[in-house]
LUMFILO-347696 format. One record per residue (C-alpha): residue number from 1; residue in three letters; z, x, y. Coordinates in Angstrom, 1 decimal. Layout:
N
<resi:NUM	resn:ALA	c3:Z	c1:X	c2:Y> $
...
% end
This chain:
362
<resi:1	resn:UNK	c3:12.7	c1:-30.1	c2:-6.8> $
<resi:2	resn:UNK	c3:15.9	c1:-28.3	c2:-5.9> $
<resi:3	resn:UNK	c3:17.8	c1:-29.1	c2:-2.7> $
<resi:4	resn:UNK	c3:17.4	c1:-26.2	c2:-0.2> $
<resi:5	resn:UNK	c3:20.6	c1:-24.1	c2:0.1> $
<resi:6	resn:UNK	c3:19.4	c1:-21.6	c2:2.8> $
<resi:7	resn:UNK	c3:18.0	c1:-22.2	c2:6.3> $
<resi:8	resn:UNK	c3:14.7	c1:-20.4	c2:5.4> $
<resi:9	resn:UNK	c3:14.2	c1:-22.5	c2:2.3> $
<resi:10	resn:UNK	c3:14.9	c1:-25.7	c2:4.3> $
<resi:11	resn:UNK	c3:12.4	c1:-24.6	c2:6.9> $
<resi:12	resn:UNK	c3:9.8	c1:-23.9	c2:4.2> $
<resi:13	resn:UNK	c3:10.5	c1:-27.3	c2:2.6> $
<resi:14	resn:UNK	c3:10.2	c1:-29.0	c2:6.0> $
<resi:15	resn:UNK	c3:6.8	c1:-27.6	c2:6.7> $
<resi:16	resn:UNK	c3:5.4	c1:-27.9	c2:3.2> $
<resi:17	resn:UNK	c3:6.9	c1:-31.2	c2:2.1> $
<resi:18	resn:UNK	c3:8.6	c1:-33.2	c2:4.9> $
<resi:19	resn:UNK	c3:6.3	c1:-32.7	c2:7.9> $
<resi:20	resn:UNK	c3:3.0	c1:-33.6	c2:6.1> $
<resi:21	resn:UNK	c3:4.5	c1:-36.7	c2:4.4> $
<resi:22	resn:UNK	c3:6.0	c1:-37.9	c2:7.7> $
<resi:23	resn:UNK	c3:2.7	c1:-37.7	c2:9.5> $
<resi:24	resn:UNK	c3:0.8	c1:-39.2	c2:6.6> $
<resi:25	resn:UNK	c3:3.1	c1:-42.3	c2:6.8> $
<resi:26	resn:UNK	c3:2.9	c1:-42.4	c2:10.6> $
<resi:27	resn:UNK	c3:-0.8	c1:-42.4	c2:10.5> $
<resi:28	resn:UNK	c3:-0.6	c1:-45.6	c2:8.5> $
<resi:29	resn:UNK	c3:1.8	c1:-47.2	c2:10.9> $
<resi:30	resn:UNK	c3:-0.2	c1:-46.2	c2:13.9> $
<resi:31	resn:UNK	c3:-3.2	c1:-47.9	c2:12.3> $
<resi:32	resn:UNK	c3:-1.2	c1:-51.2	c2:12.0> $
<resi:33	resn:UNK	c3:0.2	c1:-50.9	c2:15.5> $
<resi:34	resn:UNK	c3:-3.3	c1:-50.6	c2:17.0> $
<resi:35	resn:UNK	c3:-4.1	c1:-54.0	c2:15.4> $
<resi:36	resn:UNK	c3:-1.2	c1:-55.9	c2:17.1> $
<resi:37	resn:UNK	c3:-2.8	c1:-58.7	c2:19.1> $
<resi:38	resn:UNK	c3:-0.2	c1:-59.0	c2:21.8> $
<resi:39	resn:UNK	c3:-0.8	c1:-56.2	c2:24.4> $
<resi:40	resn:UNK	c3:2.8	c1:-55.6	c2:25.3> $
<resi:41	resn:UNK	c3:4.0	c1:-55.5	c2:21.7> $
<resi:42	resn:UNK	c3:1.1	c1:-53.2	c2:20.9> $
<resi:43	resn:UNK	c3:1.9	c1:-50.9	c2:23.8> $
<resi:44	resn:UNK	c3:5.6	c1:-50.6	c2:22.8> $
<resi:45	resn:UNK	c3:4.8	c1:-50.0	c2:19.2> $
<resi:46	resn:UNK	c3:2.3	c1:-47.2	c2:20.0> $
<resi:47	resn:UNK	c3:4.6	c1:-45.7	c2:22.6> $
<resi:48	resn:UNK	c3:7.6	c1:-45.7	c2:20.2> $
<resi:49	resn:UNK	c3:5.7	c1:-43.6	c2:17.7> $
<resi:50	resn:UNK	c3:4.0	c1:-41.3	c2:20.1> $
<resi:51	resn:UNK	c3:7.2	c1:-40.5	c2:22.0> $
<resi:52	resn:UNK	c3:9.7	c1:-40.5	c2:19.1> $
<resi:53	resn:UNK	c3:7.9	c1:-38.9	c2:16.3> $
<resi:54	resn:UNK	c3:10.6	c1:-36.2	c2:16.1> $
<resi:55	resn:UNK	c3:13.1	c1:-38.9	c2:15.0> $
<resi:56	resn:UNK	c3:11.1	c1:-39.5	c2:11.8> $
<resi:57	resn:UNK	c3:10.5	c1:-35.7	c2:11.4> $
<resi:58	resn:UNK	c3:14.2	c1:-34.9	c2:11.6> $
<resi:59	resn:UNK	c3:15.5	c1:-37.9	c2:9.6> $
<resi:60	resn:UNK	c3:13.0	c1:-37.3	c2:6.8> $
<resi:61	resn:UNK	c3:14.7	c1:-34.0	c2:5.9> $
<resi:62	resn:UNK	c3:17.1	c1:-36.2	c2:4.0> $
<resi:63	resn:UNK	c3:14.3	c1:-37.1	c2:1.7> $
<resi:64	resn:UNK	c3:14.7	c1:-33.7	c2:0.1> $
<resi:65	resn:UNK	c3:17.9	c1:-35.0	c2:-1.5> $
<resi:66	resn:UNK	c3:15.9	c1:-37.4	c2:-3.5> $
<resi:67	resn:UNK	c3:14.4	c1:-34.7	c2:-5.7> $
<resi:68	resn:UNK	c3:11.1	c1:-35.6	c2:-7.3> $
<resi:69	resn:UNK	c3:11.2	c1:-38.9	c2:-5.4> $
<resi:70	resn:UNK	c3:11.1	c1:-37.3	c2:-2.0> $
<resi:71	resn:UNK	c3:7.9	c1:-39.0	c2:-1.1> $
<resi:72	resn:UNK	c3:9.3	c1:-42.5	c2:-1.6> $
<resi:73	resn:UNK	c3:12.5	c1:-41.5	c2:0.3> $
<resi:74	resn:UNK	c3:10.5	c1:-40.2	c2:3.2> $
<resi:75	resn:UNK	c3:8.4	c1:-43.4	c2:3.2> $
<resi:76	resn:UNK	c3:11.6	c1:-45.4	c2:3.5> $
<resi:77	resn:UNK	c3:13.0	c1:-43.2	c2:6.2> $
<resi:78	resn:UNK	c3:9.8	c1:-43.3	c2:8.3> $
<resi:79	resn:UNK	c3:9.5	c1:-47.1	c2:8.0> $
<resi:80	resn:UNK	c3:13.1	c1:-47.7	c2:8.9> $
<resi:81	resn:UNK	c3:13.2	c1:-45.2	c2:11.7> $
<resi:82	resn:UNK	c3:10.0	c1:-46.7	c2:13.1> $
<resi:83	resn:UNK	c3:11.7	c1:-50.1	c2:13.2> $
<resi:84	resn:UNK	c3:14.6	c1:-48.6	c2:15.0> $
<resi:85	resn:UNK	c3:12.4	c1:-46.8	c2:17.6> $
<resi:86	resn:UNK	c3:10.2	c1:-49.8	c2:18.1> $
<resi:87	resn:UNK	c3:13.1	c1:-52.2	c2:18.7> $
<resi:88	resn:UNK	c3:14.7	c1:-49.6	c2:21.0> $
<resi:89	resn:UNK	c3:11.6	c1:-49.7	c2:23.2> $
<resi:90	resn:UNK	c3:11.5	c1:-53.5	c2:23.2> $
<resi:91	resn:UNK	c3:15.1	c1:-53.6	c2:24.4> $
<resi:92	resn:UNK	c3:15.0	c1:-50.6	c2:26.7> $
<resi:93	resn:UNK	c3:11.6	c1:-50.6	c2:28.5> $
<resi:94	resn:UNK	c3:10.1	c1:-54.0	c2:27.9> $
<resi:95	resn:UNK	c3:10.3	c1:-57.5	c2:29.4> $
<resi:96	resn:UNK	c3:13.7	c1:-58.8	c2:28.2> $
<resi:97	resn:UNK	c3:17.4	c1:-58.2	c2:28.8> $
<resi:98	resn:UNK	c3:18.6	c1:-61.2	c2:26.8> $
<resi:99	resn:UNK	c3:21.3	c1:-60.4	c2:24.2> $
<resi:100	resn:UNK	c3:20.1	c1:-63.4	c2:22.1> $
<resi:101	resn:UNK	c3:16.7	c1:-61.8	c2:21.9> $
<resi:102	resn:UNK	c3:18.1	c1:-58.4	c2:21.0> $
<resi:103	resn:UNK	c3:20.2	c1:-60.0	c2:18.2> $
<resi:104	resn:UNK	c3:17.1	c1:-61.7	c2:16.8> $
<resi:105	resn:UNK	c3:15.0	c1:-58.5	c2:16.9> $
<resi:106	resn:UNK	c3:17.7	c1:-56.5	c2:15.1> $
<resi:107	resn:UNK	c3:18.0	c1:-59.0	c2:12.3> $
<resi:108	resn:UNK	c3:14.9	c1:-57.1	c2:11.0> $
<resi:109	resn:UNK	c3:17.0	c1:-53.9	c2:10.5> $
<resi:110	resn:UNK	c3:19.5	c1:-55.8	c2:8.3> $
<resi:111	resn:UNK	c3:16.7	c1:-57.6	c2:6.4> $
<resi:112	resn:UNK	c3:15.0	c1:-54.2	c2:5.8> $
<resi:113	resn:UNK	c3:18.1	c1:-53.2	c2:3.8> $
<resi:114	resn:UNK	c3:18.1	c1:-56.3	c2:1.7> $
<resi:115	resn:UNK	c3:15.4	c1:-56.6	c2:-0.9> $
<resi:116	resn:UNK	c3:13.8	c1:-60.1	c2:-1.1> $
<resi:117	resn:UNK	c3:15.4	c1:-61.3	c2:2.1> $
<resi:118	resn:UNK	c3:12.9	c1:-63.5	c2:3.8> $
<resi:119	resn:UNK	c3:11.5	c1:-62.3	c2:7.2> $
<resi:120	resn:UNK	c3:12.3	c1:-64.5	c2:10.2> $
<resi:121	resn:UNK	c3:10.6	c1:-65.0	c2:13.5> $
<resi:122	resn:UNK	c3:12.2	c1:-62.0	c2:15.0> $
<resi:123	resn:UNK	c3:10.5	c1:-62.5	c2:18.4> $
<resi:124	resn:UNK	c3:11.7	c1:-66.1	c2:18.8> $
<resi:125	resn:UNK	c3:13.6	c1:-65.6	c2:22.0> $
<resi:126	resn:UNK	c3:10.9	c1:-63.7	c2:23.9> $
<resi:127	resn:UNK	c3:7.5	c1:-64.7	c2:25.3> $
<resi:128	resn:UNK	c3:5.6	c1:-62.0	c2:23.3> $
<resi:129	resn:UNK	c3:5.5	c1:-63.0	c2:19.7> $
<resi:130	resn:UNK	c3:2.2	c1:-62.2	c2:18.0> $
<resi:131	resn:UNK	c3:2.5	c1:-58.7	c2:16.4> $
<resi:132	resn:UNK	c3:0.0	c1:-59.4	c2:13.6> $
<resi:133	resn:UNK	c3:2.8	c1:-59.0	c2:11.0> $
<resi:134	resn:UNK	c3:3.6	c1:-55.4	c2:12.1> $
<resi:135	resn:UNK	c3:7.4	c1:-55.7	c2:12.0> $
<resi:136	resn:UNK	c3:7.3	c1:-57.8	c2:8.8> $
<resi:137	resn:UNK	c3:5.2	c1:-55.0	c2:7.1> $
<resi:138	resn:UNK	c3:7.8	c1:-52.4	c2:8.1> $
<resi:139	resn:UNK	c3:10.6	c1:-54.6	c2:6.8> $
<resi:140	resn:UNK	c3:8.8	c1:-55.3	c2:3.5> $
<resi:141	resn:UNK	c3:8.1	c1:-51.6	c2:3.0> $
<resi:142	resn:UNK	c3:11.8	c1:-50.8	c2:3.2> $
<resi:143	resn:UNK	c3:12.7	c1:-53.7	c2:0.9> $
<resi:144	resn:UNK	c3:10.2	c1:-52.7	c2:-1.8> $
<resi:145	resn:UNK	c3:11.5	c1:-49.1	c2:-1.9> $
<resi:146	resn:UNK	c3:15.2	c1:-50.2	c2:-2.0> $
<resi:147	resn:UNK	c3:14.5	c1:-52.7	c2:-4.8> $
<resi:148	resn:UNK	c3:13.3	c1:-49.9	c2:-7.0> $
<resi:149	resn:UNK	c3:16.5	c1:-47.8	c2:-6.5> $
<resi:150	resn:UNK	c3:18.7	c1:-47.3	c2:-9.6> $
<resi:151	resn:UNK	c3:21.8	c1:-47.3	c2:-7.4> $
<resi:152	resn:UNK	c3:21.0	c1:-49.9	c2:-4.8> $
<resi:153	resn:UNK	c3:24.0	c1:-52.1	c2:-5.6> $
<resi:154	resn:UNK	c3:26.4	c1:-49.2	c2:-5.1> $
<resi:155	resn:UNK	c3:25.0	c1:-48.3	c2:-1.7> $
<resi:156	resn:UNK	c3:24.2	c1:-51.8	c2:-0.3> $
<resi:157	resn:UNK	c3:27.7	c1:-52.6	c2:1.3> $
<resi:158	resn:UNK	c3:27.7	c1:-49.2	c2:3.1> $
<resi:159	resn:UNK	c3:24.1	c1:-49.6	c2:4.2> $
<resi:160	resn:UNK	c3:24.9	c1:-53.0	c2:5.8> $
<resi:161	resn:UNK	c3:28.1	c1:-51.7	c2:7.4> $
<resi:162	resn:UNK	c3:26.3	c1:-48.8	c2:9.1> $
<resi:163	resn:UNK	c3:23.4	c1:-51.0	c2:10.1> $
<resi:164	resn:UNK	c3:25.8	c1:-53.6	c2:11.4> $
<resi:165	resn:UNK	c3:27.4	c1:-51.0	c2:13.7> $
<resi:166	resn:UNK	c3:24.0	c1:-49.8	c2:14.8> $
<resi:167	resn:UNK	c3:22.6	c1:-53.3	c2:15.6> $
<resi:168	resn:UNK	c3:25.8	c1:-54.4	c2:17.5> $
<resi:169	resn:UNK	c3:25.8	c1:-51.2	c2:19.6> $
<resi:170	resn:UNK	c3:22.1	c1:-51.6	c2:20.5> $
<resi:171	resn:UNK	c3:22.5	c1:-55.2	c2:21.6> $
<resi:172	resn:UNK	c3:25.6	c1:-54.5	c2:23.7> $
<resi:173	resn:UNK	c3:24.1	c1:-51.3	c2:25.2> $
<resi:174	resn:UNK	c3:20.9	c1:-53.0	c2:26.4> $
<resi:175	resn:UNK	c3:22.2	c1:-56.0	c2:28.2> $
<resi:176	resn:UNK	c3:22.3	c1:-56.0	c2:32.0> $
<resi:177	resn:UNK	c3:24.1	c1:-53.0	c2:33.5> $
<resi:178	resn:UNK	c3:26.9	c1:-55.2	c2:34.9> $
<resi:179	resn:UNK	c3:28.0	c1:-56.3	c2:31.5> $
<resi:180	resn:UNK	c3:27.2	c1:-53.5	c2:29.0> $
<resi:181	resn:UNK	c3:30.3	c1:-51.3	c2:29.5> $
<resi:182	resn:UNK	c3:32.7	c1:-54.3	c2:29.2> $
<resi:183	resn:UNK	c3:30.9	c1:-55.5	c2:26.1> $
<resi:184	resn:UNK	c3:31.0	c1:-52.1	c2:24.4> $
<resi:185	resn:UNK	c3:34.7	c1:-51.6	c2:25.3> $
<resi:186	resn:UNK	c3:35.5	c1:-55.1	c2:23.9> $
<resi:187	resn:UNK	c3:33.4	c1:-54.4	c2:20.7> $
<resi:188	resn:UNK	c3:35.3	c1:-51.1	c2:20.2> $
<resi:189	resn:UNK	c3:38.6	c1:-52.9	c2:20.3> $
<resi:190	resn:UNK	c3:37.7	c1:-54.9	c2:17.3> $
<resi:191	resn:UNK	c3:36.8	c1:-51.8	c2:15.3> $
<resi:192	resn:UNK	c3:39.0	c1:-48.9	c2:16.5> $
<resi:193	resn:UNK	c3:41.5	c1:-49.1	c2:13.7> $
<resi:194	resn:UNK	c3:38.6	c1:-48.2	c2:11.3> $
<resi:195	resn:UNK	c3:38.0	c1:-44.8	c2:12.8> $
<resi:196	resn:UNK	c3:40.1	c1:-41.8	c2:13.8> $
<resi:197	resn:UNK	c3:41.4	c1:-41.8	c2:17.5> $
<resi:198	resn:UNK	c3:38.4	c1:-41.7	c2:19.9> $
<resi:199	resn:UNK	c3:37.1	c1:-43.4	c2:23.0> $
<resi:200	resn:UNK	c3:34.9	c1:-46.4	c2:23.2> $
<resi:201	resn:UNK	c3:31.8	c1:-44.5	c2:24.2> $
<resi:202	resn:UNK	c3:32.3	c1:-42.0	c2:21.3> $
<resi:203	resn:UNK	c3:32.5	c1:-44.9	c2:18.8> $
<resi:204	resn:UNK	c3:29.3	c1:-46.2	c2:20.3> $
<resi:205	resn:UNK	c3:27.7	c1:-42.9	c2:19.8> $
<resi:206	resn:UNK	c3:28.8	c1:-42.8	c2:16.1> $
<resi:207	resn:UNK	c3:27.3	c1:-46.2	c2:15.6> $
<resi:208	resn:UNK	c3:23.9	c1:-45.2	c2:17.1> $
<resi:209	resn:UNK	c3:22.7	c1:-42.9	c2:14.3> $
<resi:210	resn:UNK	c3:20.7	c1:-43.8	c2:11.2> $
<resi:211	resn:UNK	c3:21.5	c1:-40.5	c2:9.4> $
<resi:212	resn:UNK	c3:24.1	c1:-42.0	c2:7.1> $
<resi:213	resn:UNK	c3:21.7	c1:-44.7	c2:5.9> $
<resi:214	resn:UNK	c3:19.0	c1:-42.0	c2:5.1> $
<resi:215	resn:UNK	c3:21.5	c1:-39.9	c2:3.2> $
<resi:216	resn:UNK	c3:22.7	c1:-42.9	c2:1.1> $
<resi:217	resn:UNK	c3:19.2	c1:-44.0	c2:0.3> $
<resi:218	resn:UNK	c3:18.0	c1:-40.5	c2:-0.7> $
<resi:219	resn:UNK	c3:20.8	c1:-39.9	c2:-3.1> $
<resi:220	resn:UNK	c3:20.4	c1:-43.4	c2:-4.6> $
<resi:221	resn:UNK	c3:17.1	c1:-42.4	c2:-6.2> $
<resi:222	resn:UNK	c3:19.0	c1:-40.5	c2:-8.9> $
<resi:223	resn:UNK	c3:19.8	c1:-42.2	c2:-12.2> $
<resi:224	resn:UNK	c3:23.2	c1:-40.5	c2:-12.5> $
<resi:225	resn:UNK	c3:24.4	c1:-41.7	c2:-9.1> $
<resi:226	resn:UNK	c3:28.2	c1:-41.9	c2:-9.2> $
<resi:227	resn:UNK	c3:29.5	c1:-45.1	c2:-7.7> $
<resi:228	resn:UNK	c3:32.2	c1:-43.3	c2:-5.8> $
<resi:229	resn:UNK	c3:29.7	c1:-41.1	c2:-4.0> $
<resi:230	resn:UNK	c3:28.4	c1:-43.9	c2:-1.8> $
<resi:231	resn:UNK	c3:31.9	c1:-44.3	c2:-0.1> $
<resi:232	resn:UNK	c3:32.2	c1:-40.5	c2:0.3> $
<resi:233	resn:UNK	c3:28.8	c1:-40.3	c2:2.0> $
<resi:234	resn:UNK	c3:29.6	c1:-43.2	c2:4.4> $
<resi:235	resn:UNK	c3:33.0	c1:-41.6	c2:5.3> $
<resi:236	resn:UNK	c3:31.5	c1:-38.2	c2:5.8> $
<resi:237	resn:UNK	c3:28.7	c1:-39.4	c2:8.0> $
<resi:238	resn:UNK	c3:30.5	c1:-42.1	c2:9.9> $
<resi:239	resn:UNK	c3:31.9	c1:-41.2	c2:12.3> $
<resi:240	resn:UNK	c3:31.6	c1:-37.4	c2:12.5> $
<resi:241	resn:UNK	c3:28.1	c1:-36.4	c2:11.6> $
<resi:242	resn:UNK	c3:26.5	c1:-39.5	c2:13.3> $
<resi:243	resn:UNK	c3:28.7	c1:-39.0	c2:16.3> $
<resi:244	resn:UNK	c3:27.7	c1:-35.3	c2:16.7> $
<resi:245	resn:UNK	c3:24.1	c1:-36.4	c2:16.3> $
<resi:246	resn:UNK	c3:24.1	c1:-39.0	c2:19.1> $
<resi:247	resn:UNK	c3:26.4	c1:-37.1	c2:21.5> $
<resi:248	resn:UNK	c3:24.0	c1:-34.2	c2:21.4> $
<resi:249	resn:UNK	c3:21.2	c1:-36.6	c2:22.1> $
<resi:250	resn:UNK	c3:23.0	c1:-38.0	c2:25.1> $
<resi:251	resn:UNK	c3:24.2	c1:-34.5	c2:26.3> $
<resi:252	resn:UNK	c3:20.7	c1:-33.3	c2:26.9> $
<resi:253	resn:UNK	c3:19.5	c1:-36.7	c2:28.5> $
<resi:254	resn:UNK	c3:22.1	c1:-36.8	c2:31.3> $
<resi:255	resn:UNK	c3:19.7	c1:-36.1	c2:34.2> $
<resi:256	resn:UNK	c3:17.0	c1:-38.3	c2:32.8> $
<resi:257	resn:UNK	c3:19.4	c1:-41.2	c2:32.3> $
<resi:258	resn:UNK	c3:20.8	c1:-40.9	c2:35.8> $
<resi:259	resn:UNK	c3:17.2	c1:-41.1	c2:37.1> $
<resi:260	resn:UNK	c3:16.5	c1:-44.3	c2:35.2> $
<resi:261	resn:UNK	c3:19.9	c1:-45.9	c2:35.5> $
<resi:262	resn:UNK	c3:20.4	c1:-45.9	c2:31.7> $
<resi:263	resn:UNK	c3:23.8	c1:-45.8	c2:30.1> $
<resi:264	resn:UNK	c3:24.7	c1:-42.3	c2:28.9> $
<resi:265	resn:UNK	c3:27.8	c1:-42.0	c2:26.7> $
<resi:266	resn:UNK	c3:28.4	c1:-38.4	c2:27.7> $
<resi:267	resn:UNK	c3:28.7	c1:-39.3	c2:31.4> $
<resi:268	resn:UNK	c3:32.0	c1:-41.2	c2:30.6> $
<resi:269	resn:UNK	c3:33.9	c1:-38.0	c2:29.9> $
<resi:270	resn:UNK	c3:36.3	c1:-37.1	c2:32.7> $
<resi:271	resn:UNK	c3:34.6	c1:-33.7	c2:33.2> $
<resi:272	resn:UNK	c3:32.5	c1:-31.1	c2:31.5> $
<resi:273	resn:UNK	c3:35.5	c1:-29.3	c2:30.0> $
<resi:274	resn:UNK	c3:36.5	c1:-32.5	c2:28.2> $
<resi:275	resn:UNK	c3:32.9	c1:-33.1	c2:27.1> $
<resi:276	resn:UNK	c3:32.6	c1:-29.6	c2:25.7> $
<resi:277	resn:UNK	c3:35.9	c1:-29.8	c2:23.9> $
<resi:278	resn:UNK	c3:35.1	c1:-33.1	c2:22.2> $
<resi:279	resn:UNK	c3:31.6	c1:-32.1	c2:21.2> $
<resi:280	resn:UNK	c3:33.0	c1:-29.0	c2:19.6> $
<resi:281	resn:UNK	c3:35.6	c1:-31.1	c2:17.9> $
<resi:282	resn:UNK	c3:33.0	c1:-33.5	c2:16.5> $
<resi:283	resn:UNK	c3:31.1	c1:-30.5	c2:15.2> $
<resi:284	resn:UNK	c3:34.2	c1:-29.1	c2:13.5> $
<resi:285	resn:UNK	c3:35.0	c1:-32.5	c2:11.9> $
<resi:286	resn:UNK	c3:31.4	c1:-33.0	c2:10.8> $
<resi:287	resn:UNK	c3:31.5	c1:-29.8	c2:8.9> $
<resi:288	resn:UNK	c3:34.9	c1:-30.6	c2:7.4> $
<resi:289	resn:UNK	c3:33.8	c1:-34.2	c2:6.4> $
<resi:290	resn:UNK	c3:30.8	c1:-33.1	c2:4.4> $
<resi:291	resn:UNK	c3:32.7	c1:-30.5	c2:2.4> $
<resi:292	resn:UNK	c3:33.5	c1:-33.1	c2:-0.3> $
<resi:293	resn:UNK	c3:29.8	c1:-34.0	c2:-0.8> $
<resi:294	resn:UNK	c3:27.4	c1:-32.6	c2:-3.4> $
<resi:295	resn:UNK	c3:25.0	c1:-30.2	c2:-1.8> $
<resi:296	resn:UNK	c3:27.6	c1:-29.3	c2:0.7> $
<resi:297	resn:UNK	c3:25.6	c1:-26.4	c2:2.1> $
<resi:298	resn:UNK	c3:22.6	c1:-28.7	c2:2.7> $
<resi:299	resn:UNK	c3:24.8	c1:-31.1	c2:4.8> $
<resi:300	resn:UNK	c3:26.4	c1:-28.2	c2:6.7> $
<resi:301	resn:UNK	c3:22.9	c1:-26.9	c2:7.5> $
<resi:302	resn:UNK	c3:22.1	c1:-30.3	c2:8.8> $
<resi:303	resn:UNK	c3:25.0	c1:-30.0	c2:11.3> $
<resi:304	resn:UNK	c3:23.8	c1:-26.6	c2:12.4> $
<resi:305	resn:UNK	c3:20.3	c1:-27.9	c2:12.5> $
<resi:306	resn:UNK	c3:21.4	c1:-30.7	c2:14.9> $
<resi:307	resn:UNK	c3:22.8	c1:-28.0	c2:17.2> $
<resi:308	resn:UNK	c3:19.7	c1:-25.9	c2:17.0> $
<resi:309	resn:UNK	c3:17.3	c1:-28.8	c2:17.5> $
<resi:310	resn:UNK	c3:18.9	c1:-30.6	c2:20.4> $
<resi:311	resn:UNK	c3:20.1	c1:-27.5	c2:22.2> $
<resi:312	resn:UNK	c3:16.6	c1:-25.9	c2:22.2> $
<resi:313	resn:UNK	c3:15.1	c1:-28.8	c2:24.1> $
<resi:314	resn:UNK	c3:13.6	c1:-27.9	c2:27.4> $
<resi:315	resn:UNK	c3:15.9	c1:-30.4	c2:29.1> $
<resi:316	resn:UNK	c3:18.9	c1:-28.2	c2:28.2> $
<resi:317	resn:UNK	c3:17.5	c1:-25.2	c2:30.3> $
<resi:318	resn:UNK	c3:16.9	c1:-27.5	c2:33.3> $
<resi:319	resn:UNK	c3:20.6	c1:-28.5	c2:33.5> $
<resi:320	resn:UNK	c3:22.9	c1:-25.5	c2:34.3> $
<resi:321	resn:UNK	c3:26.1	c1:-27.1	c2:33.0> $
<resi:322	resn:UNK	c3:24.4	c1:-28.2	c2:29.8> $
<resi:323	resn:UNK	c3:22.9	c1:-24.8	c2:29.1> $
<resi:324	resn:UNK	c3:26.4	c1:-23.2	c2:29.7> $
<resi:325	resn:UNK	c3:27.8	c1:-25.6	c2:27.1> $
<resi:326	resn:UNK	c3:24.9	c1:-25.1	c2:24.8> $
<resi:327	resn:UNK	c3:25.4	c1:-21.3	c2:24.6> $
<resi:328	resn:UNK	c3:29.0	c1:-21.8	c2:23.6> $
<resi:329	resn:UNK	c3:28.1	c1:-24.4	c2:20.9> $
<resi:330	resn:UNK	c3:25.3	c1:-22.2	c2:19.5> $
<resi:331	resn:UNK	c3:27.7	c1:-19.2	c2:19.2> $
<resi:332	resn:UNK	c3:30.2	c1:-21.5	c2:17.5> $
<resi:333	resn:UNK	c3:27.6	c1:-22.6	c2:15.0> $
<resi:334	resn:UNK	c3:27.0	c1:-18.9	c2:14.0> $
<resi:335	resn:UNK	c3:23.9	c1:-17.2	c2:12.6> $
<resi:336	resn:UNK	c3:22.5	c1:-20.3	c2:10.9> $
<resi:337	resn:UNK	c3:22.6	c1:-22.2	c2:14.2> $
<resi:338	resn:UNK	c3:20.8	c1:-19.3	c2:15.9> $
<resi:339	resn:UNK	c3:18.2	c1:-19.4	c2:13.1> $
<resi:340	resn:UNK	c3:17.5	c1:-23.1	c2:13.7> $
<resi:341	resn:UNK	c3:17.7	c1:-22.7	c2:17.5> $
<resi:342	resn:UNK	c3:15.0	c1:-20.0	c2:17.5> $
<resi:343	resn:UNK	c3:12.8	c1:-21.8	c2:15.0> $
<resi:344	resn:UNK	c3:13.1	c1:-25.1	c2:16.9> $
<resi:345	resn:UNK	c3:12.0	c1:-23.2	c2:20.1> $
<resi:346	resn:UNK	c3:8.9	c1:-21.9	c2:18.2> $
<resi:347	resn:UNK	c3:8.2	c1:-25.3	c2:16.7> $
<resi:348	resn:UNK	c3:8.3	c1:-27.0	c2:20.2> $
<resi:349	resn:UNK	c3:5.9	c1:-24.3	c2:21.6> $
<resi:350	resn:UNK	c3:3.5	c1:-24.0	c2:18.7> $
<resi:351	resn:UNK	c3:3.6	c1:-26.8	c2:16.2> $
<resi:352	resn:UNK	c3:4.6	c1:-29.8	c2:18.3> $
<resi:353	resn:UNK	c3:1.7	c1:-29.4	c2:20.9> $
<resi:354	resn:UNK	c3:-0.7	c1:-29.2	c2:17.9> $
<resi:355	resn:UNK	c3:0.9	c1:-32.3	c2:16.5> $
<resi:356	resn:UNK	c3:0.2	c1:-34.2	c2:19.7> $
<resi:357	resn:UNK	c3:-3.5	c1:-33.8	c2:19.1> $
<resi:358	resn:UNK	c3:-3.3	c1:-35.4	c2:15.7> $
<resi:359	resn:UNK	c3:-4.5	c1:-39.0	c2:15.0> $
<resi:360	resn:UNK	c3:-1.0	c1:-40.2	c2:15.3> $
<resi:361	resn:UNK	c3:-1.0	c1:-39.7	c2:19.1> $
<resi:362	resn:UNK	c3:-4.6	c1:-40.2	c2:19.9> $
% end
């Protein structure tokens, strides 16, 4: 199976290969989630899938890089993203605000990237503990797939580096509101020499994406994986592509986060002009950074797809300043971004509502 080089072939591959396989895997995980004995853990597991299915759908596009092994790659991506979304719910909307608890939960994300690592009692610092083995099953699924990869040893250090950033950010972001900004600023000080000049909240955004992990794993299914490629992928995706991904996510959630009192990284820009300038800069750097990768056109389509997907969300049209910025960014992305923008609008109006009636959401 060839990697798509045009937006229309990527769209066809998404609907014919990616979308059905994502939902096939999610139906399995929804079945396990329904069997969780503890009612709060069961509620958060089911909600994390029902409300964040699009994370798996979008991330699973990287499975196309695995060629004939795209089904296994998508299975890994869905399992790992389901862990991420489930833990995000447990930290964000559940019963705890304890950093020690969040650290323990996120050990599962590092173990999932380490074949044969024994699972621990990830719930040991919270009152809800009986998930019927749900989180362990997700972790073991990821481990089994990684163990079969020809190039696992080449990608392992970069997987753990990216996951380490992600887990630290999630822990610091979800503590009580009086502490989180100071913790994130202090954390950034220990890492800022590893990235180009940026602000603490931009670094946090770069750390909050799983796209680099999905890209590394998908390429590692190939027997002829060059050892130098892993480092190139990590450098291309972190910080720029991952930063673009999460800043767009926060851009459209500004009103919603103000309502709930949640931390929003975009709200820390001095004004909308600075925000617009920096997001456009991240987009430009993301395009430049992937130019050294094989399948360059695929990766640049991903960047334009990120613009099209996030900027077609209904929340964009409800925020005048965001819609003004969105129009500029879509124009900057050119015809391919317009293609994805229009198709994402149609997807949200036609396919997504149908998807909400599937067994995944019932």
